[in-house]
NUPAPA-874149 format. One record per residue (C-alpha): residue in one letter; y, z, x; residue number from 1. Coordinates in steps of 0.1 Angstrom, whole numbers, always signed. Each point is the difference from the previous one (the first is absolute). Layout:
! residues N
{"A" {Y Z X} NUM}
...
! end
This chain:
! residues 512
{"M" {-321 +293 +111} 1}
{"Y" {+17 -33 +5} 2}
{"R" {+11 -24 -28} 3}
{"Q" {+24 -29 -3} 4}
{"V" {+19 -19 -27} 5}
{"L" {+20 -31 -2} 6}
{"S" {+38 -1 -6} 7}
{"G" {+29 -23 +7} 8}
{"T" {+35 -3 +12} 9}
{"L" {+28 -25 +3} 10}
{"H" {+12 -23 +28} 11}
{"G" {+30 -18 -12} 12}
{"V" {-10 -15 -34} 13}
{"E" {-37 -2 +9} 14}
{"G" {-27 +27 -3} 15}
{"T" {-24 +12 +26} 16}
{"L" {-31 +22 -2} 17}
{"I" {-1 +35 +14} 18}
{"T" {-32 +21 +5} 19}
{"V" {+5 +37 -7} 20}
{"E" {-26 +20 +19} 21}
{"A" {-6 +38 -6} 22}
{"D" {-22 +23 +20} 23}
{"V" {-6 +36 -10} 24}
{"S" {-17 +22 +26} 25}
{"E" {-4 +36 +10} 26}
{"G" {+27 +16 +21} 27}
{"L" {+34 +15 -3} 28}
{"P" {+17 -10 -33} 29}
{"V" {+24 -29 +8} 30}
{"F" {+11 -32 -17} 31}
{"N" {+7 -28 +25} 32}
{"M" {+12 -35 -9} 33}
{"V" {+1 -28 +25} 34}
{"G" {+5 -38 +0} 35}
{"F" {+36 -10 +8} 36}
{"L" {+15 +18 -30} 37}
{"A" {+35 +2 -13} 38}
{"S" {+14 +34 -10} 39}
{"E" {-5 -6 -37} 40}
{"V" {-37 -6 +7} 41}
{"R" {-4 +31 +21} 42}
{"E" {+15 +20 -29} 43}
{"A" {-30 -12 -21} 44}
{"S" {-21 +29 +14} 45}
{"D" {+20 +26 -18} 46}
{"R" {+1 -20 -33} 47}
{"V" {-37 -7 +2} 48}
{"K" {-10 +37 +6} 49}
{"T" {+22 +12 -28} 50}
{"A" {-11 -27 -24} 51}
{"L" {-37 +7 +7} 52}
{"K" {+5 +37 -7} 53}
{"N" {+20 -5 -32} 54}
{"A" {-25 -26 -12} 55}
{"G" {-28 +26 +2} 56}
{"Y" {-19 -11 +31} 57}
{"L" {-10 +27 +25} 58}
{"V" {+4 -12 +35} 59}
{"P" {-14 +26 +25} 60}
{"P" {+21 +4 +32} 61}
{"K" {-15 -22 +27} 62}
{"R" {+11 -23 +27} 63}
{"I" {+13 -31 -17} 64}
{"T" {+8 -33 +18} 65}
{"V" {+14 -30 -19} 66}
{"N" {+5 -33 +17} 67}
{"L" {+17 -30 -14} 68}
{"S" {-11 -32 +18} 69}
{"P" {+7 -24 +15} 70}
{"A" {+20 +22 +24} 71}
{"D" {+24 -27 +11} 72}
{"V" {+14 -6 -36} 73}
{"R" {+28 +25 -9} 74}
{"K" {-8 +18 -33} 75}
{"E" {+30 +5 -22} 76}
{"G" {+6 +10 -36} 77}
{"S" {-18 +21 -25} 78}
{"F" {-31 -23 -6} 79}
{"F" {-25 +23 +17} 80}
{"D" {+1 +33 -19} 81}
{"L" {-27 -10 -24} 82}
{"P" {-24 -16 +25} 83}
{"I" {+4 +30 +24} 84}
{"S" {-9 +23 -28} 85}
{"I" {-30 -20 -11} 86}
{"A" {-13 -4 +36} 87}
{"L" {+3 +38 +4} 88}
{"L" {-18 +8 -32} 89}
{"A" {-27 -25 +9} 90}
{"A" {-4 +17 +34} 91}
{"Y" {-3 +34 -18} 92}
{"G" {-27 -15 -22} 93}
{"Y" {+19 -3 -33} 94}
{"I" {-4 -38 -2} 95}
{"P" {-31 -20 +9} 96}
{"E" {+4 -26 +28} 97}
{"E" {-12 -29 -22} 98}
{"G" {+29 +6 -24} 99}
{"L" {+25 -10 +27} 100}
{"R" {-16 -34 +10} 101}
{"N" {+22 -31 -4} 102}
{"T" {+28 +22 -16} 103}
{"L" {+36 +2 +10} 104}
{"L" {+22 +30 -9} 105}
{"I" {+38 +3 +1} 106}
{"G" {+23 +26 -14} 107}
{"E" {+24 +29 +6} 108}
{"L" {-9 +35 -12} 109}
{"S" {+22 +26 -15} 110}
{"L" {-7 +36 +7} 111}
{"N" {-19 +5 -33} 112}
{"G" {-24 -29 +7} 113}
{"D" {+18 -27 -21} 114}
{"I" {+1 -35 +15} 115}
{"R" {+34 -16 +4} 116}
{"G" {+8 -37 +2} 117}
{"V" {+8 -17 +33} 118}
{"R" {+18 -32 +9} 119}
{"G" {-17 -31 +14} 120}
{"I" {-32 +2 -20} 121}
{"L" {-2 -37 -8} 122}
{"P" {-2 -14 +36} 123}
{"I" {-25 +27 +10} 124}
{"V" {-23 -8 -29} 125}
{"D" {+3 -37 +6} 126}
{"F" {-9 +4 +37} 127}
{"A" {-30 +23 -10} 128}
{"R" {-13 -27 -23} 129}
{"K" {+1 -25 +28} 130}
{"Q" {-20 +24 +22} 131}
{"G" {-27 +2 -26} 132}
{"I" {+8 +34 -16} 133}
{"R" {-7 +0 -37} 134}
{"T" {+10 +35 -12} 135}
{"V" {+35 +16 +4} 136}
{"I" {+10 +34 -12} 137}
{"L" {+37 +5 -1} 138}
{"P" {+28 +19 -19} 139}
{"Y" {+1 -5 -38} 140}
{"G" {+36 -12 +2} 141}
{"N" {-10 -28 +23} 142}
{"R" {-29 -13 -20} 143}
{"K" {+17 -28 -19} 144}
{"E" {+16 -14 +32} 145}
{"A" {-35 -1 +17} 146}
{"S" {-18 -14 -30} 147}
{"F" {+14 -35 +7} 148}
{"I" {-22 -4 +30} 149}
{"P" {-33 -16 -10} 150}
{"D" {-36 +9 +10} 151}
{"V" {+8 +37 +5} 152}
{"E" {-7 +30 -22} 153}
{"I" {+32 +20 -3} 154}
{"F" {-2 +37 -10} 155}
{"G" {+32 +18 -8} 156}
{"A" {-4 +38 +6} 157}
{"K" {+23 +28 -11} 158}
{"S" {-14 +28 +20} 159}
{"L" {-22 +8 +30} 160}
{"K" {-26 +17 -22} 161}
{"Q" {-3 -32 -21} 162}
{"V" {-7 -20 +32} 163}
{"V" {-26 +25 +13} 164}
{"E" {-19 +1 -34} 165}
{"H" {+0 -39 +0} 166}
{"L" {-13 -3 +36} 167}
{"S" {-26 +27 -6} 168}
{"G" {-13 -18 -31} 169}
{"N" {+7 +29 -24} 170}
{"S" {+25 -21 -20} 171}
{"C" {+13 -36 +2} 172}
{"M" {+36 -13 -2} 173}
{"E" {+6 -32 -19} 174}
{"P" {+10 -30 +23} 175}
{"E" {+31 -19 -7} 176}
{"T" {-3 -35 -16} 177}
{"F" {+10 -30 +22} 178}
{"R" {+34 -12 -13} 179}
{"R" {+5 -34 +16} 180}
{"H" {+16 -17 -31} 181}
{"E" {+22 +29 -10} 182}
{"H" {+29 -12 +22} 183}
{"L" {+2 -33 -19} 184}
{"K" {+23 +16 -27} 185}
{"E" {+33 -19 +2} 186}
{"P" {+29 +23 +9} 187}
{"S" {+31 +0 -22} 188}
{"F" {+36 -2 +12} 189}
{"S" {+33 +13 -15} 190}
{"V" {+20 -29 +15} 191}
{"D" {-2 -37 -4} 192}
{"F" {+16 -32 +15} 193}
{"S" {+15 -8 -33} 194}
{"D" {+24 +29 +6} 195}
{"V" {+17 -21 +27} 196}
{"K" {+27 -23 -12} 197}
{"G" {+7 -32 +19} 198}
{"Q" {-9 -2 +37} 199}
{"R" {-24 -29 -4} 200}
{"T" {-1 -8 +36} 201}
{"L" {-7 +35 +10} 202}
{"K" {-28 +3 -26} 203}
{"R" {-15 -33 +13} 204}
{"A" {+1 +12 +36} 205}
{"T" {-16 +33 -10} 206}
{"E" {-28 -18 -19} 207}
{"I" {-8 -21 +30} 208}
{"A" {+1 +30 +23} 209}
{"V" {-25 +19 -22} 210}
{"T" {-23 -30 -4} 211}
{"G" {-5 -3 +38} 212}
{"M" {+7 +36 +9} 213}
{"H" {+30 -11 +21} 214}
{"N" {+26 +24 +14} 215}
{"I" {+34 -5 -16} 216}
{"L" {+35 +11 +7} 217}
{"Y" {+27 +2 -26} 218}
{"L" {+36 -2 +12} 219}
{"G" {+28 +5 -24} 220}
{"P" {+27 +23 -14} 221}
{"P" {-7 +32 -19} 222}
{"G" {-9 -3 -37} 223}
{"A" {-13 -35 +3} 224}
{"G" {-35 +10 -10} 225}
{"K" {-19 +2 +34} 226}
{"S" {-15 +34 -7} 227}
{"M" {-6 -7 -36} 228}
{"I" {-21 -30 +7} 229}
{"A" {-18 +17 +29} 230}
{"K" {-11 +29 -22} 231}
{"R" {-15 -25 -24} 232}
{"I" {-22 -18 +26} 233}
{"P" {-31 +21 -8} 234}
{"T" {+2 -13 -36} 235}
{"I" {-9 -35 +11} 236}
{"M" {-26 +9 +26} 237}
{"P" {-37 -6 -8} 238}
{"E" {-22 +30 -7} 239}
{"L" {-19 +15 +29} 240}
{"S" {-35 -10 +8} 241}
{"Y" {-27 +26 +4} 242}
{"E" {+1 -4 +38} 243}
{"E" {+38 +2 +2} 244}
{"S" {-1 +32 -22} 245}
{"I" {-24 +16 +24} 246}
{"E" {+21 -8 +30} 247}
{"I" {+32 +13 -16} 248}
{"T" {-17 +31 -13} 249}
{"K" {-13 +8 +35} 250}
{"V" {+35 +0 +13} 251}
{"Y" {+13 +23 -28} 252}
{"S" {-30 +22 +3} 253}
{"V" {+5 +6 +37} 254}
{"S" {+37 +7 -7} 255}
{"G" {-9 +26 -26} 256}
{"M" {+20 -20 -27} 257}
{"L" {-27 -5 -26} 258}
{"E" {+4 +20 -32} 259}
{"P" {-27 +26 -7} 260}
{"E" {-28 -14 -21} 261}
{"S" {+12 -35 +7} 262}
{"G" {-21 -30 +9} 263}
{"L" {+10 -33 +16} 264}
{"M" {+36 -13 +2} 265}
{"K" {+5 -23 -29} 266}
{"R" {+33 -17 +9} 267}
{"R" {+14 -15 +31} 268}
{"P" {+22 +24 +20} 269}
{"F" {+38 -3 -2} 270}
{"R" {+16 +21 +27} 271}
{"M" {+37 +4 +3} 272}
{"P" {+9 +25 +28} 273}
{"H" {+36 +12 +5} 274}
{"H" {+19 -14 +30} 275}
{"S" {+0 +34 +16} 276}
{"I" {-38 -2 +6} 277}
{"T" {-13 +9 +35} 278}
{"A" {-22 -23 +21} 279}
{"H" {-31 +21 -5} 280}
{"A" {+5 +0 -38} 281}
{"L" {+4 -38 -1} 282}
{"I" {-25 -12 +26} 283}
{"G" {-24 +30 +0} 284}
{"G" {-6 +27 +26} 285}
{"G" {+2 +37 +6} 286}
{"K" {-21 +23 +22} 287}
{"V" {-29 -10 -21} 288}
{"P" {+10 -36 -11} 289}
{"K" {+3 -7 -37} 290}
{"P" {+9 -32 -17} 291}
{"G" {+36 -8 -4} 292}
{"E" {+19 -19 -28} 293}
{"I" {-11 -34 +14} 294}
{"S" {-37 +10 -5} 295}
{"L" {+7 +16 -34} 296}
{"A" {+13 -34 -10} 297}
{"H" {-33 -17 +10} 298}
{"H" {-8 -29 -24} 299}
{"G" {+33 +7 -17} 300}
{"V" {+38 +0 +6} 301}
{"L" {+22 +18 +24} 302}
{"F" {+36 -2 -13} 303}
{"L" {+27 +10 +25} 304}
{"D" {+32 +2 -19} 305}
{"E" {+33 +1 +20} 306}
{"F" {-20 -15 +28} 307}
{"L" {+26 +3 +27} 308}
{"E" {+6 +37 -7} 309}
{"F" {-34 +6 +16} 310}
{"Q" {+1 +9 +37} 311}
{"K" {-3 -32 +21} 312}
{"N" {-29 +13 +20} 313}
{"I" {-20 +8 -32} 314}
{"I" {+6 -35 -13} 315}
{"E" {-12 -15 +34} 316}
{"M" {-31 +22 -1} 317}
{"M" {-13 -20 -30} 318}
{"R" {-2 -33 +20} 319}
{"Q" {-35 +4 +13} 320}
{"P" {-15 +14 -32} 321}
{"L" {+15 -29 -20} 322}
{"E" {-18 -24 +23} 323}
{"D" {-34 +18 +4} 324}
{"G" {-5 +16 -35} 325}
{"S" {-9 +33 +17} 326}
{"V" {+16 +26 +22} 327}
{"T" {-17 +20 +28} 328}
{"I" {+13 +34 +10} 329}
{"S" {-13 +14 +33} 330}
{"R" {-3 +37 +7} 331}
{"L" {-16 +20 +27} 332}
{"Q" {-31 +6 -21} 333}
{"G" {-4 -37 -9} 334}
{"S" {+15 -30 -18} 335}
{"Y" {+4 -2 -38} 336}
{"T" {+3 -34 -18} 337}
{"F" {+15 -2 -35} 338}
{"P" {+1 -32 -22} 339}
{"C" {+34 -13 -10} 340}
{"E" {-3 -34 -17} 341}
{"F" {+30 +2 -22} 342}
{"M" {+28 -22 -14} 343}
{"L" {+33 +11 +15} 344}
{"V" {+30 -3 -24} 345}
{"A" {+34 +9 +15} 346}
{"A" {+34 +0 -15} 347}
{"M" {+33 +2 +18} 348}
{"N" {+37 -4 -4} 349}
{"P" {+19 -28 +19} 350}
{"C" {+24 +25 +16} 351}
{"P" {+6 +38 +2} 352}
{"C" {+19 +1 -33} 353}
{"G" {-23 -25 -16} 354}
{"F" {+26 -25 -15} 355}
{"Y" {+3 -27 +27} 356}
{"P" {+9 -29 -5} 357}
{"D" {+22 +11 -29} 358}
{"L" {+30 +7 +22} 359}
{"S" {+19 +14 -30} 360}
{"R" {-23 +30 +1} 361}
{"C" {-14 -1 +36} 362}
{"H" {+22 +14 +27} 363}
{"C" {-26 +1 +28} 364}
{"A" {+11 -15 +33} 365}
{"R" {-21 -28 +14} 366}
{"P" {-12 +22 +30} 367}
{"Q" {-11 +27 -25} 368}
{"I" {-20 -26 -19} 369}
{"D" {-16 -13 +31} 370}
{"R" {-10 +34 +12} 371}
{"Y" {-14 +9 -34} 372}
{"L" {-21 -32 -2} 373}
{"K" {-13 +3 +35} 374}
{"K" {-19 +32 -10} 375}
{"I" {-27 -25 -10} 376}
{"S" {-12 -19 +31} 377}
{"E" {-10 -37 +2} 378}
{"P" {-37 +9 +6} 379}
{"M" {+0 +22 -31} 380}
{"L" {+19 -26 -21} 381}
{"D" {-25 -26 +12} 382}
{"R" {-29 +20 -15} 383}
{"M" {+16 -3 -35} 384}
{"D" {-17 -30 -17} 385}
{"M" {+28 -4 -24} 386}
{"N" {+36 +12 -3} 387}
{"I" {+24 -8 -28} 388}
{"S" {+36 +5 -7} 389}
{"V" {+6 +18 -33} 390}
{"K" {+32 -8 -19} 391}
{"K" {+17 +21 -27} 392}
{"V" {-12 -6 -35} 393}
{"D" {+25 -19 -22} 394}
{"Y" {+13 +16 -31} 395}
{"E" {-15 -28 -22} 396}
{"E" {-34 +6 +15} 397}
{"L" {+2 +38 -1} 398}
{"Y" {+8 +1 -37} 399}
{"S" {-19 -31 -11} 400}
{"E" {-23 +4 -29} 401}
{"K" {-25 -24 +16} 402}
{"K" {-34 +15 +5} 403}
{"E" {-11 +4 +35} 404}
{"E" {-36 -6 +13} 405}
{"T" {-22 +30 -3} 406}
{"S" {-21 +14 +28} 407}
{"E" {-31 -11 -18} 408}
{"E" {+11 -36 +0} 409}
{"I" {+8 +1 +37} 410}
{"K" {-31 +19 +8} 411}
{"R" {-22 -27 -15} 412}
{"R" {+14 -26 +24} 413}
{"V" {-4 +24 +29} 414}
{"V" {-36 +8 -8} 415}
{"L" {-9 -37 -4} 416}
{"A" {+15 -10 +33} 417}
{"Q" {-16 +30 +18} 418}
{"E" {-34 -11 -13} 419}
{"V" {+5 -34 +16} 420}
{"Q" {+10 +17 +33} 421}
{"K" {-30 +23 +0} 422}
{"R" {-24 -29 -6} 423}
{"R" {+16 -20 +28} 424}
{"L" {+2 +29 +25} 425}
{"K" {-34 +17 -8} 426}
{"P" {-18 -17 +30} 427}
{"F" {+26 +15 +23} 428}
{"G" {-3 +36 -13} 429}
{"I" {+36 +2 -13} 430}
{"L" {+16 +1 -34} 431}
{"Y" {+36 -12 +2} 432}
{"N" {+20 -28 +15} 433}
{"S" {+21 +25 +20} 434}
{"Q" {-31 +11 +19} 435}
{"I" {-10 -35 +12} 436}
{"P" {-4 +2 +38} 437}
{"S" {+16 -27 +22} 438}
{"N" {-33 -15 +12} 439}
{"I" {-9 -12 -35} 440}
{"L" {+35 -5 -14} 441}
{"E" {+0 -38 +6} 442}
{"N" {-33 -4 -18} 443}
{"V" {+9 +22 -30} 444}
{"C" {+35 -15 -3} 445}
{"A" {-7 -36 +9} 446}
{"L" {+31 -22 -1} 447}
{"G" {+5 -37 -6} 448}
{"R" {+20 -23 +22} 449}
{"E" {+32 +5 -19} 450}
{"E" {-4 +38 -1} 451}
{"K" {-7 +1 +38} 452}
{"A" {+32 -20 +6} 453}
{"L" {+20 +24 -22} 454}
{"R" {-15 +30 +18} 455}
{"K" {+10 -14 +34} 456}
{"E" {+35 -8 -12} 457}
{"T" {+6 +35 -15} 458}
{"F" {-15 +18 +30} 459}
{"Q" {+24 -17 +24} 460}
{"Q" {+30 +1 -23} 461}
{"Y" {-2 +36 -10} 462}
{"G" {-14 +14 +33} 463}
{"L" {-30 +17 -16} 464}
{"S" {-23 +21 +21} 465}
{"A" {-37 -7 +1} 466}
{"R" {-6 +30 -23} 467}
{"G" {+28 -11 -23} 468}
{"A" {-14 -35 -3} 469}
{"S" {-35 +13 -9} 470}
{"K" {+15 +23 -26} 471}
{"V" {+19 -29 -16} 472}
{"L" {-33 -19 -2} 473}
{"K" {-19 +30 -15} 474}
{"V" {+27 +5 -26} 475}
{"A" {-1 -37 -8} 476}
{"R" {-37 +3 -5} 477}
{"T" {+6 +28 -25} 478}
{"I" {+26 -21 -19} 479}
{"A" {-25 -29 -1} 480}
{"D" {-26 +23 -15} 481}
{"L" {+24 +11 -27} 482}
{"D" {+7 -37 -7} 483}
{"H" {-38 -7 -2} 484}
{"S" {+2 -24 +29} 485}
{"D" {-28 -4 +24} 486}
{"A" {+23 -13 +27} 487}
{"V" {+32 +14 +15} 488}
{"K" {+27 -24 -8} 489}
{"C" {+36 -5 +12} 490}
{"Q" {+15 +18 -29} 491}
{"H" {-21 +30 +7} 492}
{"I" {+11 +1 +36} 493}
{"W" {+37 -4 -10} 494}
{"E" {-3 +29 -25} 495}
{"A" {-17 +22 +26} 496}
{"L" {+26 -9 +25} 497}
{"S" {+28 +9 -24} 498}
{"Y" {-14 +36 -3} 499}
{"R" {-1 +1 +38} 500}
{"L" {+35 -13 +7} 501}
{"S" {+19 +18 -28} 502}
{"D" {+3 +30 +23} 503}
{"F" {+24 +6 +28} 504}
{"Y" {-7 -6 +37} 505}
{"H" {+16 +22 +26} 506}
{"G" {+30 -18 +14} 507}
{"G" {+4 -22 -31} 508}
{"D" {+34 -6 -16} 509}
{"D" {-10 +13 -35} 510}
{"V" {-21 +29 -11} 511}
{"V" {-11 -15 -33} 512}
! end
């Protein structure tokens, strides 16, 4: 007898449907599985046979053929144990065919028939909904994650026997409740911007960068507060929207990084990898490509502390993802695309010892400093929207009793300015000023006669590249939004330019 059930698998961070076909016929007892299968899928035959036996289902020895289609899509992971078992039981007559219609099944089986959780549930369920599937049976531990997808009945099952009884109509599992608004709970933080003494210019630049989601580079000596401020950036970022939460949760679900029984991600990611990280871990990759740190920072912050201690080739590999907001990894079996729209925050020292230009403490030779700084190339530096020199905190500021601004106060300004951005940019399908494409930049950031003259003067005087000039204009647009100005004015351009020119340029006389 022939039966089929629907299942799913992953391709990058997107789901795709798989049809599991089972045919049971007379002949020599054999269990064949076909359909471009990875080794872990082939091993499912042993798990399935043992799980069926221990769950109390008698399966007479016959010729069994299981096909996972389409045959040109490689099947990997442990998604298919449950659908294979159900297809076999349906072929043996334990489950009526009508119980399987418009139902998708996913889950790994233990040898005693219990159903274990799998990674990547959210994108598969979301894709199934788009294909018109309205019922999904999956592991009990994945039920909350899947329950954030609307218009689908989600059933979390603990055992194979429970699924068979449900599909046979002998007993019914309770569906999970759709949880769209549960993610709106505001996350709490143990750190605050009020902890940072002084550094007004650095705080101002960081506020601007967060408002427009601009990449920013901090350059300064150790102990000046670069890392301290960077770690507090999430405290002034707006809460995630439902759509952003879904996108981030998909990435973490595919990576297997969601906590058991967890739902949607409730706070923006803040990723801080060590400088010994490999290219695959940062960008994504592997034999079966998985998201890297740049994708795990999607809609959040990627903080690279000790920026120049990262391998130069790894730093350069970020150039294309920073421009495109996605990274595509090609393998023999296909191409995998992962999202990576993140805010890059990098912190670095001005020389190998970190104390230049304090010559009383820095003993680095000029050639050493030049070699050190050239680990970041001009093209990579050009992709940083802002870069700012960080000075040591004065004694008076460090031990002042003056109250510093809290994260909540800064966040209110950021949220207000971002709402202005979103209304302006909604017709173009983007959210932040940093994402404005070049073909609409002149319309979105229209300049008056005086502002155009200033732009021409600074472009020629400072030798800005075309990308650099557009980034200055985008940052100026963000500053204008924070100032509640509809037009970009000269003072906004000057301030944006100061955050662009405070850095070093290769071949310059001074580092800071």
